[in-house]
N, CA, C and O atoms as a GROMACS GRO file, in nm:
protein
  320
    1MET      N    1  26.843   3.773   2.205
    1MET     CA    2  26.728   3.712   2.143
    1MET      C    3  26.606   3.738   2.230
    1MET      O    4  26.608   3.714   2.351
    2ALA      N    5  26.503   3.787   2.170
    2ALA     CA    6  26.378   3.815   2.242
    2ALA      C    7  26.284   3.696   2.230
    2ALA      O    8  26.287   3.622   2.132
    3THR      N    9  26.202   3.678   2.332
    3THR     CA   10  26.101   3.574   2.331
    3THR      C   11  25.972   3.634   2.388
    3THR      O   12  25.978   3.726   2.470
    4LYS      N   13  25.859   3.583   2.346
    4LYS     CA   14  25.731   3.637   2.392
    4LYS      C   15  25.672   3.550   2.502
    4LYS      O   16  25.691   3.428   2.503
    5ILE      N   17  25.601   3.613   2.592
    5ILE     CA   18  25.530   3.544   2.698
    5ILE      C   19  25.389   3.516   2.648
    5ILE      O   20  25.324   3.604   2.592
    6THR      N   21  25.343   3.393   2.668
    6THR     CA   22  25.209   3.356   2.624
    6THR      C   23  25.105   3.414   2.719
    6THR      O   24  25.139   3.469   2.823
    7ALA      N   25  24.979   3.401   2.682
    7ALA     CA   26  24.870   3.449   2.767
    7ALA      C   27  24.867   3.377   2.902
    7ALA      O   28  24.818   3.431   3.001
    8ASN      N   29  24.921   3.255   2.905
    8ASN     CA   30  24.927   3.177   3.030
    8ASN      C   31  25.052   3.209   3.112
    8ASN      O   32  25.071   3.151   3.219
    9GLY      N   33  25.137   3.299   3.064
    9GLY     CA   34  25.258   3.334   3.136
    9GLY      C   35  25.376   3.243   3.106
    9GLY      O   36  25.477   3.250   3.176
   10HIS      N   37  25.365   3.158   3.005
   10HIS     CA   38  25.473   3.068   2.968
   10HIS      C   39  25.568   3.138   2.872
   10HIS      O   40  25.530   3.228   2.798
   11LEU      N   41  25.694   3.094   2.875
   11LEU     CA   42  25.789   3.144   2.778
   11LEU      C   43  25.886   3.034   2.741
   11LEU      O   44  25.905   2.939   2.817
   12ALA      N   45  25.946   3.046   2.624
   12ALA     CA   46  26.043   2.947   2.577
   12ALA      C   47  26.183   2.996   2.609
   12ALA      O   48  26.217   3.111   2.582
   13LEU      N   49  26.264   2.907   2.667
   13LEU     CA   50  26.404   2.941   2.692
   13LEU      C   51  26.484   2.910   2.567
   13LEU      O   52  26.474   2.800   2.513
   14PRO      N   53  26.563   3.004   2.521
   14PRO     CA   54  26.645   2.977   2.403
   14PRO      C   55  26.738   2.858   2.427
   14PRO      O   56  26.780   2.831   2.540
   15GLU      N   57  26.769   2.787   2.320
   15GLU     CA   58  26.851   2.666   2.329
   15GLU      C   59  26.985   2.692   2.396
   15GLU      O   60  27.030   2.612   2.478
   16HIS      N   61  27.051   2.804   2.363
   16HIS     CA   62  27.183   2.829   2.422
   16HIS      C   63  27.174   2.850   2.574
   16HIS      O   64  27.270   2.819   2.645
   17VAL      N   65  27.062   2.900   2.622
   17VAL     CA   66  27.044   2.916   2.767
   17VAL      C   67  27.026   2.779   2.831
   17VAL      O   68  27.087   2.750   2.934
   18ARG      N   69  26.940   2.694   2.770
   18ARG     CA   70  26.919   2.559   2.823
   18ARG      C   71  27.050   2.481   2.825
   18ARG      O   72  27.079   2.410   2.922
   19GLU      N   73  27.129   2.492   2.719
   19GLU     CA   74  27.256   2.420   2.714
   19GLU      C   75  27.354   2.473   2.818
   19GLU      O   76  27.422   2.394   2.884
   20THR      N   77  27.363   2.605   2.833
   20THR     CA   78  27.455   2.664   2.929
   20THR      C   79  27.423   2.621   3.071
   20THR      O   80  27.514   2.591   3.149
   21LEU      N   81  27.294   2.616   3.105
   21LEU     CA   82  27.252   2.576   3.240
   21LEU      C   83  27.234   2.425   3.252
   21LEU      O   84  27.199   2.376   3.359
   22GLN      N   85  27.258   2.352   3.144
   22GLN     CA   86  27.241   2.206   3.141
   22GLN      C   87  27.102   2.166   3.187
   22GLN      O   88  27.086   2.081   3.274
   23LEU      N   89  27.002   2.230   3.126
   23LEU     CA   90  26.862   2.203   3.161
   23LEU      C   91  26.804   2.097   3.068
   23LEU      O   92  26.833   2.096   2.948
   24SER      N   93  26.724   2.009   3.125
   24SER     CA   94  26.654   1.906   3.050
   24SER      C   95  26.506   1.916   3.084
   24SER      O   96  26.469   1.976   3.185
   25PRO      N   97  26.420   1.857   3.000
   25PRO     CA   98  26.277   1.858   3.033
   25PRO      C   99  26.253   1.804   3.173
   25PRO      O  100  26.306   1.700   3.210
   26GLY      N  101  26.173   1.875   3.250
   26GLY     CA  102  26.142   1.834   3.386
   26GLY      C  103  26.231   1.896   3.492
   26GLY      O  104  26.199   1.889   3.611
   27ASP      N  105  26.343   1.958   3.452
   27ASP     CA  106  26.430   2.023   3.550
   27ASP      C  107  26.361   2.145   3.608
   27ASP      O  108  26.282   2.211   3.540
   28ALA      N  109  26.391   2.175   3.732
   28ALA     CA  110  26.336   2.293   3.798
   28ALA      C  111  26.434   2.410   3.784
   28ALA      O  112  26.555   2.389   3.786
   29VAL      N  113  26.381   2.529   3.772
   29VAL     CA  114  26.464   2.650   3.766
   29VAL      C  115  26.415   2.748   3.871
   29VAL      O  116  26.301   2.742   3.917
   30GLU      N  117  26.503   2.838   3.909
   30GLU     CA  118  26.469   2.943   4.004
   30GLU      C  119  26.489   3.078   3.937
   30GLU      O  120  26.585   3.098   3.864
   31PHE      N  121  26.396   3.170   3.964
   31PHE     CA  122  26.408   3.307   3.916
   31PHE      C  123  26.440   3.396   4.034
   31PHE      O  124  26.391   3.374   4.145
   32GLY      N  125  26.521   3.496   4.011
   32GLY     CA  126  26.552   3.594   4.114
   32GLY      C  127  26.570   3.729   4.049
   32GLY      O  128  26.576   3.739   3.926
   33VAL      N  129  26.580   3.833   4.129
   33VAL     CA  130  26.604   3.967   4.078
   33VAL      C  131  26.725   4.021   4.155
   33VAL      O  132  26.727   4.022   4.278
   34ASN      N  133  26.828   4.066   4.079
   34ASN     CA  134  26.948   4.117   4.146
   34ASN      C  135  26.929   4.264   4.182
   34ASN      O  136  26.823   4.322   4.157
   35GLY      N  137  27.032   4.325   4.240
   35GLY     CA  138  27.024   4.464   4.284
   35GLY      C  139  27.003   4.564   4.173
   35GLY      O  140  26.957   4.675   4.198
   36ASN      N  141  27.036   4.526   4.049
   36ASN     CA  142  27.017   4.615   3.934
   36ASN      C  143  26.879   4.600   3.870
   36ASN      O  144  26.851   4.663   3.768
   37GLY      N  145  26.794   4.517   3.929
   37GLY     CA  146  26.662   4.496   3.873
   37GLY      C  147  26.661   4.396   3.759
   37GLY      O  148  26.560   4.383   3.689
   38GLU      N  149  26.773   4.324   3.738
   38GLU     CA  150  26.780   4.224   3.632
   38GLU      C  151  26.732   4.090   3.685
   38GLU      O  152  26.758   4.054   3.800
   39VAL      N  153  26.663   4.017   3.599
   39VAL     CA  154  26.614   3.884   3.636
   39VAL      C  155  26.728   3.784   3.618
   39VAL      O  156  26.798   3.785   3.517
   40VAL      N  157  26.744   3.699   3.719
   40VAL     CA  158  26.847   3.596   3.716
   40VAL      C  159  26.777   3.460   3.714
   40VAL      O  160  26.689   3.433   3.795
   41LEU      N  161  26.818   3.377   3.620
   41LEU     CA  162  26.762   3.242   3.607
   41LEU      C  163  26.873   3.143   3.638
   41LEU      O  164  26.984   3.154   3.585
   42ARG      N  165  26.844   3.046   3.724
   42ARG     CA  166  26.944   2.944   3.755
   42ARG      C  167  26.874   2.810   3.774
   42ARG      O  168  26.755   2.803   3.808
   43LYS      N  169  26.950   2.703   3.751
   43LYS     CA  170  26.898   2.569   3.773
   43LYS      C  171  26.877   2.550   3.922
   43LYS      O  172  26.965   2.583   4.002
   44ALA      N  173  26.762   2.498   3.960
   44ALA     CA  174  26.732   2.477   4.102
   44ALA      C  175  26.818   2.363   4.155
   44ALA      O  176  26.847   2.268   4.083
   45PRO      N  177  26.861   2.374   4.281
   45PRO     CA  178  26.940   2.266   4.338
   45PRO      C  179  26.858   2.138   4.350
   45PRO      O  180  26.735   2.141   4.354
   46ALA      N  181  26.928   2.026   4.357
   46ALA     CA  182  26.862   1.896   4.371
   46ALA      C  183  26.783   1.893   4.502
   46ALA      O  184  26.816   1.965   4.596
   47GLU      N  185  26.681   1.810   4.507
   47GLU     CA  186  26.596   1.799   4.626
   47GLU      C  187  26.676   1.757   4.748
   47GLU      O  188  26.655   1.808   4.858
   48SER      N  189  26.768   1.663   4.728
   48SER     CA  190  26.852   1.617   4.839
   48SER      C  191  26.982   1.564   4.781
   48SER      O  192  26.993   1.543   4.660
   49ALA      N  193  27.079   1.541   4.867
   49ALA     CA  194  27.211   1.498   4.822
   49ALA      C  195  27.206   1.361   4.753
   49ALA      O  196  27.284   1.337   4.661
   50ASP      N  197  27.118   1.273   4.796
   50ASP     CA  198  27.112   1.139   4.736
   50ASP      C  199  27.018   1.133   4.616
   50ASP      O  200  26.999   1.026   4.558
   51GLY      N  201  26.960   1.246   4.577
   51GLY     CA  202  26.873   1.252   4.460
   51GLY      C  203  26.733   1.201   4.485
   51GLY      O  204  26.654   1.191   4.391
   52GLN      N  205  26.699   1.169   4.608
   52GLN     CA  206  26.567   1.119   4.640
   52GLN      C  207  26.482   1.232   4.696
   52GLN      O  208  26.515   1.290   4.799
   53SER      N  209  26.373   1.262   4.630
   53SER     CA  210  26.286   1.370   4.677
   53SER      C  211  26.167   1.316   4.755
   53SER      O  212  26.091   1.392   4.815
   54GLY      N  213  26.151   1.183   4.756
   54GLY     CA  214  26.037   1.124   4.825
   54GLY      C  215  25.914   1.117   4.738
   54GLY      O  216  25.811   1.064   4.780
   55GLN      N  217  25.923   1.170   4.615
   55GLN     CA  218  25.811   1.166   4.523
   55GLN      C  219  25.844   1.069   4.410
   55GLN      O  220  25.960   1.054   4.374
   56PRO      N  221  25.742   1.004   4.353
   56PRO     CA  222  25.770   0.912   4.242
   56PRO      C  223  25.826   0.988   4.122
   56PRO      O  224  25.791   1.103   4.097
   57VAL      N  225  25.913   0.920   4.049
   57VAL     CA  226  25.974   0.979   3.931
   57VAL      C  227  25.892   0.941   3.809
   57VAL      O  228  25.856   0.824   3.792
   58HIS      N  229  25.863   1.038   3.726
   58HIS     CA  230  25.788   1.012   3.603
   58HIS      C  231  25.871   0.919   3.515
   58HIS      O  232  25.992   0.937   3.506
   59PRO      N  233  25.810   0.821   3.450
   59PRO     CA  234  25.885   0.726   3.367
   59PRO      C  235  25.972   0.793   3.261
   59PRO      O  236  26.082   0.744   3.232
   60ARG      N  237  25.926   0.901   3.203
   60ARG     CA  238  26.005   0.970   3.101
   60ARG      C  239  26.132   1.028   3.163
   60ARG      O  240  26.239   1.020   3.103
   61HIS      N  241  26.120   1.086   3.281
   61HIS     CA  242  26.237   1.143   3.348
   61HIS      C  243  26.333   1.032   3.391
   61HIS      O  244  26.455   1.048   3.382
   62GLU      N  245  26.277   0.921   3.436
   62GLU     CA  246  26.362   0.808   3.474
   62GLU      C  247  26.440   0.757   3.353
   62GLU      O  248  26.559   0.725   3.364
   63ALA      N  249  26.374   0.751   3.238
   63ALA     CA  250  26.442   0.707   3.115
   63ALA      C  251  26.552   0.805   3.076
   63ALA      O  252  26.659   0.763   3.031
   64GLN      N  253  26.528   0.935   3.093
   64GLN     CA  254  26.630   1.034   3.061
   64GLN      C  255  26.750   1.019   3.153
   64GLN      O  256  26.865   1.029   3.108
   65MET      N  257  26.726   0.997   3.283
   65MET     CA  258  26.836   0.979   3.377
   65MET      C  259  26.915   0.852   3.344
   65MET      O  260  27.038   0.852   3.350
   66ARG      N  261  26.844   0.746   3.308
   66ARG     CA  262  26.910   0.621   3.273
   66ARG      C  263  26.996   0.642   3.148
   66ARG      O  264  27.109   0.592   3.141
   67ARG      N  265  26.943   0.715   3.049
   67ARG     CA  266  27.018   0.742   2.926
   67ARG      C  267  27.145   0.821   2.959
   67ARG      O  268  27.251   0.791   2.905
   68ARG      N  269  27.134   0.921   3.046
   68ARG     CA  270  27.252   0.999   3.083
   68ARG      C  271  27.355   0.912   3.152
   68ARG      O  272  27.475   0.925   3.125
   69ALA      N  273  27.310   0.823   3.239
   69ALA     CA  274  27.402   0.734   3.308
   69ALA      C  275  27.472   0.641   3.209
   69ALA      O  276  27.592   0.618   3.219
   70GLU      N  277  27.396   0.590   3.113
   70GLU     CA  278  27.456   0.503   3.011
   70GLU      C  279  27.558   0.578   2.927
   70GLU      O  280  27.662   0.523   2.892
   71GLU      N  281  27.530   0.704   2.894
   71GLU     CA  282  27.624   0.785   2.818
   71GLU      C  283  27.752   0.809   2.897
   71GLU      O  284  27.862   0.805   2.842
   72LEU      N  285  27.738   0.833   3.027
   72LEU     CA  286  27.854   0.855   3.112
   72LEU      C  287  27.940   0.730   3.122
   72LEU      O  288  28.062   0.737   3.113
   73VAL      N  289  27.875   0.615   3.140
   73VAL     CA  290  27.950   0.489   3.146
   73VAL      C  291  28.024   0.466   3.014
   73VAL      O  292  28.140   0.424   3.015
   74ALA      N  293  27.958   0.492   2.902
   74ALA     CA  294  28.022   0.474   2.773
   74ALA      C  295  28.143   0.566   2.758
   74ALA      O  296  28.247   0.526   2.706
   75LEU      N  297  28.130   0.690   2.805
   75LEU     CA  298  28.242   0.783   2.800
   75LEU      C  299  28.357   0.734   2.886
   75LEU      O  300  28.473   0.739   2.844
   76LEU      N  301  28.327   0.687   3.006
   76LEU     CA  302  28.431   0.639   3.096
   76LEU      C  303  28.500   0.516   3.041
   76LEU      O  304  28.622   0.501   3.055
   77ARG      N  305  28.426   0.427   2.978
   77ARG     CA  306  28.487   0.309   2.919
   77ARG      C  307  28.579   0.345   2.803
   77ARG      O  308  28.677   0.277   2.778
   78GLY      N  309  28.545   0.453   2.734
   78GLY     CA  310  28.629   0.498   2.623
   78GLY      C  311  28.761   0.559   2.667
   78GLY      O  312  28.851   0.576   2.586
   79LEU      N  313  28.773   0.591   2.796
   79LEU     CA  314  28.895   0.652   2.847
   79LEU      C  315  29.001   0.550   2.886
   79LEU      O  316  29.113   0.588   2.920
   80ASP      N  317  28.968   0.420   2.880
   80ASP     CA  318  29.065   0.316   2.918
   80ASP      C  319  29.183   0.313   2.826
   80ASP      O  320  29.274   0.232   2.843
   0.00000   0.00000   0.00000
C-alpha cells in the first residue's frame, strides 16, 4: 500500500502497520535504514523501566493508559 507525504513531511501509517507495532496516538517511533537501503520503522523504547519520563503526561494519553489497564484487568478477571 502506498501513502503520500504531505508538504509538511507528514505521512499516514497504514492501520495494519499500527496494529502490528501496537502503536497508539502519542507513541514514539524510530526510523532507521538497514544495509540494503530499506527504511525500518519500529516502536521507540519506553523512556525508562518504570514508565516515568519526568515530563507531565497529557490527559488524553493518561486516559488511554487507564483504559488499557482497565481492559487488562477485565481480561484477567475473565480467566478465573
